[in-house]
N, C-alpha and C positions, 0 to 999 in steps of 0.2 A: 135547790132554789133559796135565794137570799130574800128573807121576809122583809128586811129593810127596803131593798131594792123593788120588791113587788108593791109593798104599801106606797112607796113614794111614786112610783109609776101611776098607780090607781089614784092618787090624790093630785096628780100633776094638774089636769085641766082645771078642777075647781079651785085649788089654791092659787094657780097662776092668775086666774080671772079675779079672784078676791084680792090678791095682792095688787093687781093693776089698780083696781077701785081704791084700795087702801092707800097707796102712794099718791093717787089723784086727790081723794077728798076724805081720807080717814081722819085727818086732824080735825074735822069738824066736830067728832064726837068729844074732843076736848075744848071746844069753843075757839078753834083757831081756824079762822077762814079769811081770806083775802085776795089779793091779785094773783097769787100762785095757782088758785084754782083754774083760772083761765090760761096762765103761762104753761102748767103742765099739761092741760088738755091738748095745746096745740103742739107742745114740743116733746114732752117725755112720754105720755101715754101711747101715742102711736109707736114710738121706738119700742117700748116695753111689750106691746102687743105683738109685734113682729118678732122680737128676739125670742119671747117665751113661745110663741107658736112654732118658730123654727125648732126650738130644743124639744117641744113635745112631739113634733112629727118625727125628728130624729129618734127619739126615744121610743116612740110606739112602732117604728119600722125596723127595730133591730130584729136580727134572727132568734130562733130559739123559742121553746114552748115550755112552759107558760111564759108569757112576756114579763120581763122584769128588767131593771136596772141594775148594773154592777154595783158593788159596794162603793167604789170611787164616784161612780155617777150619782148615786143616791146622796152620798155625803156633800158632793158639789151642788146638787139641787137644794138640799136642806140649807146650805151655806148661803146660797142666792136668796132663799126664802128669808132667812134671819135678816140679811143685809137689807131687803126691801121693807120688811116690817120696821126696821129701826129707823130707815129713811122716811117712811111714811108717818111714824109717830113723832118724830122730834123735828121735822123741818119746820123752821119758823116762817111766819107769813107777814105781810105788811098790806097796808091799805092806804087810803087818801088822807086820813087824819092822823094827828100827832101821836095819839095813843093807840095806834092801830099795829104796833109791831108785837106780835103774838107768837108763843111757842108753847108746847106742852109744859116745859118747865116754868115758864112765867105765868102760866095759868094755874100751876099747882103751888108754886112758892112766891109769886108776886113779881112783879116786873124788876129787872135790873139789866143793865148792859151786859153785864158778866152772864148772866143766864141765857140772855138772848144769844150772845156769841157762842157760848157752850152748846146750846141747842143747834146752831148751825154746825159746829165741829162734830158733834154727835151724829147728825144727819149726813154730813159729809162721809164720816167714817162708815155709815151704813151704806152709803152709795159705793164707796170703794170696795166695801166687803161683797156687795151683791155683784159688782162688776167682776171681781176677781173670782168669785164662785161661779159667775156665769162663764167666764173664759175657761175655767177649768172643766165645767160641764160640757160646754161646746167641743173643746178638745177631747174629752172622754167620749163624746157621742160620735165623733168623726174618726178619731185615731185608734181609740180603744174601745171599739164597739164589741158589743157582747157576741160571742161565737154562735153560729147557727146550730150547731150540735154541742151537747153537753160532753165535757171531758170524760173519758173513760176511767 
């Protein structure tokens, strides 16, 4: 049995739920809140919930005992989690006032257009990593499923 695969499977439900909340409003911990709270709730959060629910169901319905992910599936899940964490942490936000363009970087180092743009690029990179990791995970969960019996 693959320990990484087993631990990743056991942590899938709580970490997936935590990261959906993190992407939605985790930036508030850094004092970054604005219109994206509403925009993400209506657009991204439902897609994330459905996508992560699908991968979790596929993971838990694989054959074999004890239940576990393959190494490829576990690594793909971890990559997805890292991408979602980065996306939630660095996503810039905006509001109705002139000084409401905020991000983690502008809160830590002070506002500048360069830091605001860098925050956007980092969050975009996190989103791309999360999508790539999820695509790999979904492919591994559908095409390279864990066999029902252990190889002899």
